[in-house]
C-alpha positions as CSV (number, residue, x, y, z in Angstrom):
1,M,15.9,-13.3,11.0
2,A,12.6,-14.9,11.8
3,L,14.2,-17.0,14.4
4,Y,15.5,-13.9,16.2
5,V,12.0,-12.5,16.3
6,Q,10.5,-15.8,17.4
7,H,12.9,-16.0,20.3
8,G,12.2,-12.5,21.5
9,T,15.6,-11.0,20.5
10,P,15.6,-7.4,19.2
11,L,17.0,-7.3,15.6
12,D,19.7,-4.8,16.6
13,K,21.2,-7.6,18.8
14,G,23.1,-9.4,16.1
15,A,20.5,-10.2,13.4
16,T,21.4,-7.3,11.2
17,S,25.2,-8.0,11.2
18,T,24.6,-11.8,10.6
19,L,22.2,-11.3,7.7
20,W,24.4,-8.6,6.0
21,L,27.3,-11.0,6.0
22,L,25.1,-13.7,4.5
23,W,23.8,-11.3,1.9
24,L,27.3,-10.2,1.0
25,V,28.4,-13.8,0.3
26,T,25.3,-14.5,-1.7
27,A,25.7,-11.3,-3.7
28,V,29.3,-12.1,-4.6
29,Y,28.2,-15.6,-5.7
30,G,25.3,-14.2,-7.7
31,A,27.6,-11.6,-9.4
32,M,29.9,-14.4,-10.5
33,H,27.0,-16.2,-12.3
34,V,24.9,-13.3,-13.6
35,R,26.8,-13.2,-16.9
36,S,26.2,-16.9,-17.7
37,A,22.6,-16.6,-16.7
38,F,21.7,-13.7,-19.0
39,I,24.5,-12.5,-21.3
40,D,26.2,-15.7,-22.5
41,Y,22.8,-17.2,-23.2
42,G,21.8,-14.2,-25.3
43,R,19.0,-13.2,-22.8
44,G,20.2,-9.7,-21.9
45,D,16.8,-8.5,-23.1
46,I,15.2,-10.3,-20.1
47,L,17.5,-8.6,-17.6
48,L,16.9,-5.2,-19.2
49,T,13.2,-5.7,-19.3
50,A,13.2,-6.7,-15.6
51,I,15.2,-3.6,-14.7
52,A,13.1,-1.3,-16.7
53,A,9.8,-2.7,-15.4
54,T,11.0,-2.5,-11.8
55,A,12.2,1.0,-12.3
56,W,8.8,2.1,-13.7
57,V,6.6,0.8,-11.0
58,S,8.9,2.0,-8.2
59,A,9.8,5.3,-10.1
60,G,8.7,7.5,-7.1
61,Y,11.6,6.1,-5.0
62,F,14.1,7.1,-7.7
63,W,12.6,10.5,-8.5
64,Y,11.8,11.8,-4.9
65,G,14.7,10.0,-3.1
66,F,15.2,6.4,-2.3
67,S,15.2,6.9,1.4
68,D,12.8,9.9,1.4
69,Y,9.8,8.9,-0.7
70,L,6.8,8.0,1.4
71,G,4.9,6.3,-1.5
72,S,1.2,5.7,-1.1
73,S,-0.7,7.5,1.6
74,A,-2.2,4.2,2.7
75,L,-1.3,3.8,6.3
76,D,-0.3,0.2,6.0
77,G,3.1,1.4,4.9
78,W,3.4,3.5,8.0
79,S,2.3,0.5,10.1
80,Y,4.9,-1.8,8.6
81,A,7.7,0.7,9.2
82,S,6.5,1.3,12.8
83,F,6.4,-2.4,13.6
84,G,9.8,-2.8,12.0
85,E,11.2,-0.1,14.3
86,Y,9.6,-1.8,17.3
87,L,11.2,-5.1,16.4
88,R,14.6,-3.5,16.1
89,H,14.6,-2.3,19.7
90,Y,12.2,-4.5,21.7
91,P,11.3,-8.2,22.0
92,R,8.0,-9.0,20.3
93,G,5.2,-8.6,22.8
94,S,6.8,-5.9,25.0
95,E,4.3,-3.3,26.0
96,G,3.7,-0.6,28.7
97,G,5.5,2.7,29.2
98,L,6.9,2.8,25.7
99,A,6.8,5.8,23.3
100,P,3.5,6.1,21.5
101,L,4.9,4.6,18.3
102,Y,6.1,1.5,20.1
103,Q,2.9,1.2,22.1
104,Y,1.0,1.1,18.8
105,A,3.4,-1.4,17.2
106,S,3.2,-3.8,20.2
107,H,-0.4,-4.7,19.2
108,L,1.0,-6.1,16.0
109,S,3.0,-8.7,17.8
110,G,0.5,-11.4,16.9
111,T,0.5,-10.6,13.2
112,R,2.8,-11.3,10.2
113,Y,6.1,-9.8,10.9
114,V,8.7,-10.8,8.3
115,A,8.2,-7.8,6.0
116,S,8.5,-5.3,9.0
117,A,11.5,-7.2,10.3
118,M,13.1,-7.0,6.9
119,L,12.9,-3.2,7.0
120,G,14.9,-3.4,10.2
121,V,17.6,-5.7,9.0
122,L,18.0,-3.9,5.7
123,I,19.6,-1.0,7.7
124,P,23.4,-1.4,7.3
125,P,25.0,-2.3,10.7
126,W,27.6,0.4,10.2
127,S,25.0,3.2,9.5
128,V,23.9,6.0,11.9
129,G,20.6,7.8,11.8
130,V,18.9,5.3,9.4
131,D,15.4,4.0,10.3
132,T,12.9,1.6,8.8
133,Q,11.1,4.3,6.7
134,M,14.4,4.8,4.8
135,T,14.7,1.1,3.8
136,V,11.2,0.8,2.4
137,G,12.4,1.7,-1.1
138,A,15.1,-1.0,-0.9
139,L,12.7,-3.7,0.3
140,L,10.1,-2.9,-2.5
141,V,12.7,-2.7,-5.3
142,I,14.3,-6.0,-4.2
143,S,10.9,-7.6,-4.0
144,I,9.7,-6.4,-7.4
145,F,13.0,-7.2,-9.2
146,S,13.1,-10.6,-7.6
147,F,9.5,-11.2,-8.8
148,A,10.5,-10.1,-12.3
149,L,13.4,-12.6,-12.5
150,A,11.4,-15.4,-10.8
151,L,8.6,-14.9,-13.5
152,A,11.3,-15.0,-16.2
153,Y,12.6,-18.3,-14.7
154,A,9.1,-19.7,-14.6
155,A,8.5,-18.7,-18.3
156,H,11.8,-20.2,-19.3
157,T,10.9,-23.6,-17.7
158,A,7.5,-23.5,-19.4
159,N,9.4,-23.1,-22.7
160,Q,11.3,-26.3,-21.9
161,R,7.9,-27.9,-22.5
162,D,7.3,-26.0,-25.7
163,L,4.8,-23.4,-24.4
164,N,6.3,-20.7,-26.7
165,V,6.4,-17.9,-24.2
166,P,8.1,-14.6,-25.1
167,V,9.8,-14.2,-21.8
168,A,10.6,-10.5,-21.9
169,L,6.9,-9.8,-22.7
170,A,5.8,-12.0,-19.8
171,V,8.0,-10.0,-17.5
172,L,6.7,-6.7,-18.8
173,L,3.1,-7.7,-18.4
174,G,3.7,-9.4,-15.0
175,V,5.5,-6.4,-13.4
176,T,3.9,-3.3,-14.9
177,G,0.4,-4.7,-15.3
178,G,-2.3,-6.6,-13.4
179,W,-2.1,-6.6,-9.6
180,L,1.5,-5.9,-8.5
181,P,1.0,-2.1,-8.9
182,H,-2.2,-2.4,-6.8
183,A,-0.3,-4.1,-4.0
184,L,2.3,-1.3,-4.2
185,H,-0.4,1.3,-4.1
186,A,-2.0,-0.4,-1.1
187,N,1.4,-0.7,0.7
188,N,1.0,-4.5,1.0
189,Y,4.7,-5.1,1.8
190,D,4.3,-8.7,2.9
191,N,2.3,-9.5,-0.3
192,L,5.1,-8.0,-2.4
193,L,7.7,-9.8,-0.5
194,A,5.9,-13.1,-1.1
195,L,5.3,-12.6,-4.8
196,P,8.5,-14.0,-6.1
197,L,8.0,-17.3,-4.3
198,A,5.3,-18.9,-6.4
199,P,6.9,-18.5,-9.8
200,A,10.3,-19.5,-8.3
201,L,8.8,-22.6,-6.8
202,F,7.0,-23.5,-10.0
203,A,10.3,-23.1,-12.0
204,L,12.2,-25.2,-9.5
205,G,9.6,-27.9,-9.6
206,S,9.5,-28.0,-13.4
207,D,13.1,-27.2,-14.4
208,R,14.5,-30.3,-16.2
209,N,18.1,-29.0,-15.9
210,F,18.1,-28.5,-12.2
211,H,19.9,-31.2,-10.2
212,G,22.0,-31.8,-7.1
213,T,21.6,-30.8,-3.5
214,G,19.9,-27.6,-4.5
215,K,17.0,-29.6,-5.9
216,V,16.0,-30.3,-2.2
217,V,17.4,-27.3,-0.3
218,L,16.2,-24.4,-2.4
219,P,12.5,-25.5,-2.7
220,A,12.5,-26.3,1.1
221,I,13.8,-22.8,1.9
222,L,11.3,-21.1,-0.4
223,V,8.4,-23.2,1.0
224,A,9.4,-22.3,4.5
225,A,9.8,-18.6,3.5
226,S,6.2,-18.6,2.1
227,I,4.9,-19.9,5.5
228,Y,6.9,-17.3,7.5
229,I,6.0,-14.4,5.2
230,Y,2.4,-15.2,4.4
231,P,1.1,-18.2,6.3
232,E,-2.6,-17.8,5.4
233,L,-2.0,-18.0,1.6
234,S,1.2,-20.1,1.7
235,P,-0.8,-23.2,0.5
236,L,-1.5,-21.3,-2.8
237,I,2.3,-20.5,-3.1
238,V,3.3,-24.1,-2.3
239,M,0.8,-25.3,-4.9
240,A,2.9,-23.7,-7.5
241,Y,5.7,-26.1,-6.7
242,I,3.3,-29.1,-6.7
243,A,1.9,-28.0,-10.1
244,G,5.4,-27.5,-11.5
245,A,6.6,-30.9,-10.5
246,M,3.5,-32.9,-11.6
247,D,4.7,-33.2,-15.2
248,D,7.7,-35.2,-14.0
249,F,5.3,-37.9,-12.8
250,V,3.5,-38.3,-16.1
251,G,4.8,-41.1,-18.2
252,Q,7.6,-42.0,-15.8
253,T,8.6,-45.5,-14.7
254,A,7.8,-46.7,-11.2
255,T,11.5,-46.4,-10.2
256,N,11.7,-42.8,-11.4
257,K,8.4,-41.9,-9.7
258,R,9.7,-43.5,-6.4
259,A,12.9,-41.4,-6.6
260,R,11.0,-38.2,-7.2
261,F,8.7,-39.0,-4.4
262,Y,11.6,-39.4,-2.0
263,T,13.0,-36.0,-3.3
264,H,9.7,-34.3,-2.5
265,A,9.5,-36.0,0.9
266,K,12.9,-34.6,1.8
267,I,11.8,-31.2,0.7
268,A,8.7,-31.4,2.9
269,L,10.7,-32.6,5.9
270,L,13.4,-29.9,5.6
271,A,10.7,-27.2,5.2
272,L,8.9,-28.5,8.2
273,L,12.1,-28.4,10.2
274,I,12.9,-24.8,9.2
275,V,9.3,-23.6,10.0
276,S,8.9,-25.6,13.2
277,P,9.5,-22.7,15.6
278,Y,6.7,-20.8,13.9
279,L,4.1,-23.6,13.8
280,K,2.1,-22.4,16.7
281,D,1.7,-19.0,15.1
282,V,0.8,-20.6,11.8
283,V,-2.1,-22.6,13.4
284,R,-3.4,-19.4,14.9
285,Y,-3.2,-17.5,11.6
286,F,-5.1,-20.2,9.8
287,G,-7.8,-20.2,12.6
288,Q,-8.2,-16.5,12.3
289,Q,-8.5,-16.5,8.5
290,L,-11.1,-19.3,8.6
291,S,-13.0,-17.2,11.1
292,D,-12.7,-14.1,8.9
293,A,-13.8,-16.0,5.9
294,G,-16.9,-17.2,7.6
295,Q,-18.1,-13.6,8.3
296,I,-20.5,-11.9,6.0
297,T,-19.3,-8.4,6.8
298,G,-16.4,-6.7,8.5
299,R,-13.8,-8.8,6.8
300,P,-10.3,-7.4,6.4
301,G,-10.0,-5.1,3.3
302,E,-13.6,-5.6,2.3
303,G,-14.8,-3.1,-0.2
304,M,-11.3,-2.2,-1.6
305,M,-11.9,-3.8,-5.0
306,P,-15.7,-3.5,-5.5
307,G,-15.4,-4.1,-9.3
308,L,-14.4,-7.7,-8.6
309,V,-17.8,-8.5,-7.1
310,N,-19.9,-6.7,-9.7
311,Y,-20.7,-9.1,-12.5
312,T,-20.7,-6.4,-15.1
313,R,-17.6,-4.5,-14.2
314,I,-15.5,-7.6,-13.3
315,W,-14.4,-8.1,-16.9
316,G,-12.2,-5.0,-16.6
317,A,-11.5,-5.2,-12.9
318,M,-10.2,-8.7,-12.9
319,W,-7.2,-7.5,-15.0
320,G,-6.5,-4.5,-12.7
321,L,-7.5,-2.2,-15.5
322,G,-10.5,-0.5,-13.9
323,D,-14.2,-0.8,-14.5
324,N,-15.4,1.8,-17.0
325,G,-16.8,0.8,-20.4
326,F,-13.6,1.1,-22.4
327,K,-11.5,-0.8,-19.8
328,I,-14.1,-3.5,-19.6
329,G,-13.9,-3.9,-23.4
330,V,-10.1,-4.2,-23.2
331,G,-10.4,-6.8,-20.5
332,I,-12.9,-8.8,-22.5
333,L,-10.6,-8.8,-25.5
334,L,-7.6,-10.0,-23.4
335,L,-9.6,-13.2,-22.5
336,P,-9.4,-14.9,-26.0
337,I,-5.6,-14.2,-26.1
338,T,-5.2,-15.8,-22.7
339,F,-7.4,-18.8,-23.7
340,T,-5.2,-19.2,-26.8
341,G,-2.2,-19.5,-24.5
342,V,-4.0,-22.0,-22.3
343,Y,-5.0,-24.0,-25.4
344,G,-1.4,-24.0,-26.6
345,A,-0.3,-25.4,-23.2
346,A,-2.9,-28.2,-23.5
347,I,-1.8,-29.1,-27.0
348,K,1.8,-29.3,-25.8
349,K,0.6,-31.3,-22.7
350,N,2.0,-28.7,-20.4
351,Y,-0.3,-29.6,-17.6
352,S,1.7,-27.8,-14.9
353,I,0.7,-24.3,-15.8
354,I,-2.9,-25.4,-16.6
355,T,-3.3,-27.0,-13.2
356,Y,-2.1,-23.9,-11.3
357,L,-4.5,-21.7,-13.4
358,L,-7.4,-24.1,-12.6
359,V,-6.6,-23.7,-8.8
360,I,-6.4,-19.9,-9.2
361,G,-9.7,-19.9,-11.1
362,A,-11.5,-22.1,-8.7
363,L,-10.5,-20.1,-5.6
364,F,-11.3,-16.8,-7.4
365,T,-14.7,-18.1,-8.3
366,V,-15.4,-19.2,-4.7
367,M,-14.4,-15.7,-3.4
368,I,-16.6,-14.0,-5.9
369,V,-19.7,-16.3,-6.1
370,S,-19.8,-17.9,-2.7
371,K,-18.0,-15.5,-0.4
372,H,-18.7,-12.3,-2.3
373,Y,-15.4,-11.1,-0.9
374,D,-13.5,-8.7,-3.2
375,Y,-10.3,-8.4,-1.1
376,G,-10.0,-12.2,-0.9
377,A,-10.4,-12.4,-4.7
378,Y,-7.8,-9.7,-5.2
379,K,-5.3,-11.7,-3.1
380,I,-5.9,-14.8,-5.2
381,L,-5.3,-12.8,-8.4
382,L,-2.3,-11.1,-7.0
383,L,-0.5,-14.4,-6.1
384,G,-1.5,-16.0,-9.4
385,W,-0.9,-13.1,-11.7
386,W,2.5,-14.5,-12.8
387,A,0.9,-17.5,-14.3
388,I,-1.8,-15.4,-16.1
389,A,1.0,-13.2,-17.5
390,I,2.8,-16.2,-18.9
391,V,-0.2,-17.7,-20.7
392,L,-1.3,-14.2,-21.9
393,S,2.2,-13.7,-23.4
394,A,2.1,-17.2,-24.9
395,G,-1.3,-16.6,-26.4
396,A,-0.2,-13.4,-28.0
397,K,2.9,-15.2,-29.5
398,N,0.8,-18.1,-30.7
399,I,-1.6,-15.7,-32.6
400,W,1.4,-13.7,-33.9
401,D,2.9,-16.9,-35.3
402,Y,-0.3,-18.4,-36.5
403,V,-1.2,-15.5,-38.8
404,S,2.2,-15.6,-40.5
405,G,0.6,-17.8,-43.1
406,F,-1.9,-15.1,-44.0
407,D,-1.5,-12.7,-46.9
408,T,0.2,-9.5,-46.3
409,I,-2.9,-7.4,-45.5
410,K,-4.5,-9.9,-43.2
411,L,-1.1,-10.6,-41.5
412,S,-0.6,-6.9,-40.8
413,V,-4.1,-6.3,-39.6
414,C,-4.1,-9.3,-37.2
415,R,-0.7,-8.4,-35.7
416,V,-1.6,-4.8,-35.4
417,I,-4.8,-5.7,-33.5
418,V,-2.8,-7.9,-31.0
419,A,0.0,-5.4,-30.6
420,A,-2.5,-2.5,-30.2
421,L,-4.5,-4.4,-27.5
422,L,-1.4,-5.2,-25.5
423,V,0.0,-1.7,-25.8
424,T,-3.4,-0.3,-24.8
425,A,-3.6,-2.5,-21.7
426,I,0.0,-1.6,-20.7
427,G,-0.8,2.1,-21.4
428,I,-3.8,1.9,-19.0
429,W,-1.8,0.2,-16.3
430,L,1.1,2.7,-16.6
431,K,-1.2,5.8,-16.7
432,Q,-3.1,4.5,-13.6
433,Q,0.2,4.2,-11.7
434,F,1.3,7.7,-12.8
435,M,-2.0,9.1,-11.6
436,W,-1.7,7.4,-8.2
437,T,1.8,8.8,-7.7
438,R,0.8,12.3,-8.7
439,E,-2.1,12.4,-6.3
440,Y,-0.1,11.4,-3.2
441,K,-0.3,14.5,-1.0
442,Y,2.9,14.0,0.9
443,K,5.7,12.8,-1.3
444,T,8.6,12.7,1.1
445,A,9.5,12.4,4.8
446,I,11.8,15.4,4.7
447,E,9.5,17.9,6.4
448,T,8.6,15.6,9.3
449,R,12.4,14.9,9.8
450,E,13.1,18.6,9.7
451,A,10.4,19.1,12.4
452,R,12.1,16.4,14.5
453,N,15.5,18.0,14.1
454,S,14.2,21.4,15.0
455,I,12.7,20.0,18.2
456,L,15.9,18.3,19.1
457,K,17.9,21.5,18.3
458,N,15.7,23.6,20.6
459,Q,15.8,21.0,23.3
460,C,12.1,21.3,24.2
461,A,9.4,18.9,25.1
462,V,6.6,19.3,22.6
463,Q,2.9,19.1,22.3
464,V,1.9,17.8,18.9
465,S,-1.5,19.0,17.6
466,V,-1.8,17.9,13.9
467,F,-5.2,16.9,12.5
468,D,-4.1,15.5,9.1
469,V,-4.2,11.7,9.4
470,T,-1.0,11.1,7.4
471,L,1.1,13.8,9.0
472,N,-0.2,12.8,12.5
473,A,1.0,9.2,11.9
474,W,4.4,10.1,10.5
475,L,5.0,12.6,13.3
476,V,4.4,9.8,15.8
477,Y,7.0,7.8,13.9
478,Q,9.6,10.6,13.6
479,L,9.2,11.7,17.2
480,R,9.5,8.3,18.8
481,D,12.7,9.3,20.7
482,V,11.5,12.9,21.5
483,K,9.6,14.0,24.6
484,A,6.2,14.5,23.0
485,I,2.6,14.5,24.0
486,Y,-0.2,14.3,21.4
487,T,-3.6,16.0,21.6
488,E,-5.0,13.2,19.6
489,F,-4.1,10.1,17.5
490,H,-5.6,9.3,14.2
491,G,-5.9,6.4,11.8
492,Y,-4.8,3.0,13.1
493,M,-3.8,4.5,16.4
494,D,-7.4,5.5,17.0
495,Q,-8.9,2.0,16.6
496,P,-11.0,1.0,19.7
497,H,-8.8,-2.0,20.5
498,V,-5.6,0.2,20.3
499,R,-6.7,3.1,22.4
500,A,-6.0,1.4,25.7
501,L,-2.4,0.7,24.5
502,M,-1.9,4.3,23.4
503,A,-3.2,5.5,26.8
504,R,-0.3,3.6,28.5
505,S,2.3,5.5,26.4
506,N,5.3,7.2,28.1
507,T,4.7,10.9,27.6
508,P,5.9,14.0,29.4
509,A,3.8,15.8,32.0
510,G,2.0,18.9,30.9
511,G,4.3,21.2,32.9
512,E,7.3,20.0,30.9
513,I,5.8,21.2,27.6
514,Q,7.7,24.2,26.1
515,C,6.8,24.0,22.4
516,L,3.9,23.3,20.1
517,L,4.2,21.5,16.8
518,T,1.0,22.1,14.8
519,D,-0.4,22.8,11.3
520,A,1.3,25.7,9.6
521,E,-2.0,27.6,9.0
522,R,-3.2,27.2,12.6
523,F,-3.6,30.4,14.6
524,T,-1.0,30.5,17.3
525,Q,0.8,32.8,19.8
526,G,4.5,32.7,20.7
527,E,7.8,32.6,18.9
528,E,7.9,30.7,15.7
529,V,11.2,28.8,15.7
530,W,10.6,26.7,12.6
531,R,8.2,26.5,9.7
532,G,7.7,24.0,6.9
533,D,5.1,23.8,4.1
534,S,2.6,22.0,6.3
535,L,3.9,22.3,9.9
536,K,5.4,24.9,12.3
537,L,7.0,24.8,15.7
538,I,6.0,27.4,18.3
539,R,7.8,28.2,21.5
540,G,5.4,29.4,24.2
541,A,3.1,28.4,27.0
542,I,0.6,25.8,25.8
543,E,-2.2,27.3,27.9
544,Q,-1.9,30.6,25.9
545,Q,-2.4,28.9,22.5
546,P,-5.7,29.3,20.7
547,P,-7.6,26.0,20.1
548,G,-6.7,23.9,17.2
549,I,-9.0,24.0,14.2
550,E,-10.0,21.1,11.9
551,I,-12.3,21.7,8.9
552,N,-14.3,18.8,7.4
553,A,-15.9,20.1,4.2
554,P,-17.5,18.0,1.5
555,N,-16.1,20.5,-1.1
556,G,-12.6,20.3,0.5
557,R,-10.5,22.6,2.6
558,E,-8.7,25.4,0.8
559,K,-6.6,28.5,1.5
560,N,-7.6,32.0,0.5
561,G,-5.0,34.7,1.1
562,G,-3.1,32.2,3.3
563,L,-6.2,31.7,5.6
564,P,-8.4,28.7,6.0
565,F,-11.3,28.7,3.5
566,F,-14.1,26.4,2.5
567,W,-17.1,26.4,0.1
568,L,-20.6,25.4,1.4
569,D,-23.0,23.4,-0.7
570,R,-26.2,21.8,0.6
571,K,-24.3,19.6,2.9
572,P,-23.1,20.9,6.3
573,V,-19.4,21.7,7.1
574,T,-18.0,20.9,10.6
575,V,-15.3,22.9,12.2
576,V,-13.7,21.0,15.1
577,L,-12.0,23.0,17.9
578,T,-9.5,21.2,20.1
579,T,-8.2,22.4,23.4
580,S,-7.0,21.1,26.7
581,L,-8.6,23.9,28.7
582,T,-12.1,25.2,29.6
583,E,-12.3,28.4,27.8
584,T,-14.2,30.6,25.3
585,A,-13.0,30.8,21.7
586,H,-13.6,34.0,19.7
587,I,-13.8,33.3,16.0
588,E,-13.8,35.9,13.3
589,F,-14.7,34.8,9.8
590,E,-15.8,36.2,6.4
591,G,-18.9,35.1,4.5
592,V,-19.8,35.6,0.9
593,A,-22.2,34.2,-1.7
594,G,-20.7,31.6,-4.1
595,P,-20.6,31.5,-7.9
596,S,-23.3,28.8,-8.1
597,V,-25.9,31.3,-6.8
598,G,-28.0,32.8,-9.6
599,G,-27.3,36.4,-10.3
600,Q,-31.0,37.4,-10.2
601,V,-32.0,35.9,-6.9
602,K,-33.8,37.9,-4.3
603,N,-33.0,35.7,-1.3
604,Y,-29.4,34.7,-0.9
605,P,-28.3,31.6,0.9
606,Q,-28.9,31.7,4.7
607,I,-26.0,30.4,6.8
608,I,-26.6,28.9,10.2
609,V,-23.8,28.4,12.7
610,E,-24.5,25.9,15.4
611,S,-22.8,24.2,18.3
612,T,-23.9,21.5,20.8
613,E,-25.5,24.4,22.8
614,G,-27.7,25.5,19.9
615,R,-27.7,28.1,17.2
616,L,-25.0,30.7,17.5
617,L,-25.5,32.9,14.4
618,T,-27.6,33.3,11.3
619,F,-26.8,35.5,8.4
620,D,-27.4,35.9,4.6
621,A,-24.4,35.3,2.4
622,S,-24.5,38.3,0.0
623,P,-22.3,38.9,-3.1
624,S,-20.2,41.3,-1.0
625,A,-18.0,39.7,1.6
626,R,-18.8,40.6,5.2
627,M,-17.1,39.9,8.6
628,Y,-18.9,38.0,11.4
629,T,-17.9,36.8,14.8
630,V,-19.1,34.0,17.2
631,D,-18.0,33.1,20.7
632,V,-17.9,29.4,21.5
633,R,-17.6,27.8,25.0
634,L,-15.0,25.0,24.9
635,S,-14.3,22.1,27.2
636,P,-11.2,20.0,27.3
637,G,-11.2,17.9,24.1
638,K,-13.1,18.6,21.0
639,T,-16.0,21.0,20.4
640,T,-17.8,20.9,17.0
641,L,-19.2,23.8,15.1
642,K,-21.6,23.2,12.2
643,F,-22.0,25.5,9.3
644,R,-25.1,24.7,7.3
645,L,-26.9,26.4,4.5
646,E,-30.6,27.0,3.6
647,Y,-31.3,28.1,0.0
648,A,-34.3,27.7,-2.2
649,G,-33.0,29.7,-5.3
650,D,-31.6,28.5,-8.6
651,V,-28.2,26.9,-8.9
652,V,-26.1,27.9,-11.9
653,T,-23.1,26.4,-13.6
654,N,-19.8,28.0,-12.5
655,E,-18.2,30.1,-15.2
656,N,-14.8,28.6,-14.5
657,G,-16.0,25.1,-15.1
658,D,-15.7,24.0,-11.5
659,P,-18.1,21.0,-11.2
660,R,-18.8,21.6,-7.5
661,T,-21.8,23.4,-6.1
662,L,-20.4,26.5,-4.5
663,L,-23.3,28.4,-2.8
664,A,-21.3,30.3,-0.1
665,G,-17.7,30.7,0.9
666,I,-16.3,31.0,4.5
667,K,-12.8,32.4,5.3
668,I,-11.7,32.1,8.9
669,H,-9.6,35.2,9.8
670,M,-8.9,34.5,13.5
671,V,-9.4,32.1,16.4
672,K,-8.4,33.3,19.8
């Protein structure tokens, strides 16, 4: 697949069919051996644990629809899907006169592409109407399940050297806990795709029962895969193989060492051959990463994991638990269990896993102490979490076995403490994932698809005026093959270095526009031909439409009686009006004092409405709601109104327990 992309061939031109045939053959071979791998060896518990853990962390895809669920609102997921759709249809680097989605995606041509391309080739060659958003669930489930089994394999090979790892527990901790769920929440698809490689390479390097041609071919393929998928951190992945193989050199004769050296040399040469078409890009990636690492500020992802660079909160944050007092306590208590596992490895002279953990620890320390780079530290922990899960599980098992010689009461107390600690940690991890999923605003792609289908059904060129960042992005994706013009782009499409590309998009002329797709609550004129929960499609002349309205309120935007509403505190609220014309907007709104205003005050909050031209209106927000109007002169583009409040009276606690400061409420009735 990577070779297709490297040579500038769209994935639809043969890559999909070729890879599906290869996968089918591999799947048949795997199905023939799955019984001997798990059932006949009495390890069905490992398979069931891997399935259950994978199902939990990816539960949203099973609950909301495997091809419908949008997952996290982080726009990285949208960006991966967009780039994948681009690679399906265009040679990498193509740009100019493309639909807005493809124009955006073209700027990613110099970045990692394997995860995005995988979304494209996972589309069955016989399917119709399937796109890369629909294959995200498949990619993530495959990646997570592969990681679970690779971790199980690594734990199994560690047990060949008497590490005493409860494999099923290691799989449970590795998949449901730590940093994998965070990568899923951040939509780091290439990170997730690369996760199985390190434990698999460690296992291949240390497995005493693995012989034959595969001893060379499989490690070479996985090493090359790590470079294609994640070139910047591939050395850390490859280090897992080196660490896994090092025990084979300890205590060996010179002849055996020479034979093993030749084996590893063959692996290196074969991996280099596979990755040779990509070497130029690899050098560029490394150069960029070194440049980024040398910066003090503005580094990729900086600030995403602030607990990792706080020396107090790090004890909980380093486990992916969070950083409040209780979670810090749980994190601190997990450390002695982990060190017990490391001590057990040292006693058994299992230097492979210790070596890899030392590498992880050293790099993590550099990122925290020297670089003060939380996102870099997170990536190190993410790629090394499998090894931490193994020694944590081994430590728990060692303590469990050690106390078996105690009397009944001490035995029970010690085992209950260990079990309770692990259950508590798992509970925190699982609750955290549940809370993330519950808070995602847009769960599925169904509404944006329905909007697209309605536009196609009505056969109209459309102007899209949607302010919500997530909806705006997914509409650009869904309408990639529709005649559409956008009043604005948000998120990644609005980055300074991308704007010039977006300006070269192929969009219809203004005279062709017959419909408006906009927010469902926006004030509009014309025939409503379709409505969803968040969007509506209006047929009518665009020049007759009232300006679009976007409310940016510290207390959040709400609806009251189906109309836009917001609460004012001491911070101003901005209302942004968007139009393509020079016109005057007439705004009718209702103002009322809020519940945080004391009941005995003499002077109620004074509301001031301002534009760039100055003050438009001043009024007192009384307990009884009153109607007000302002006229605002608009120019093409955006015009900002500011609602601010002056109040010197007492602020009381809201009777309904709402923790916000609600001094005045504004409900917009009409914009025309």
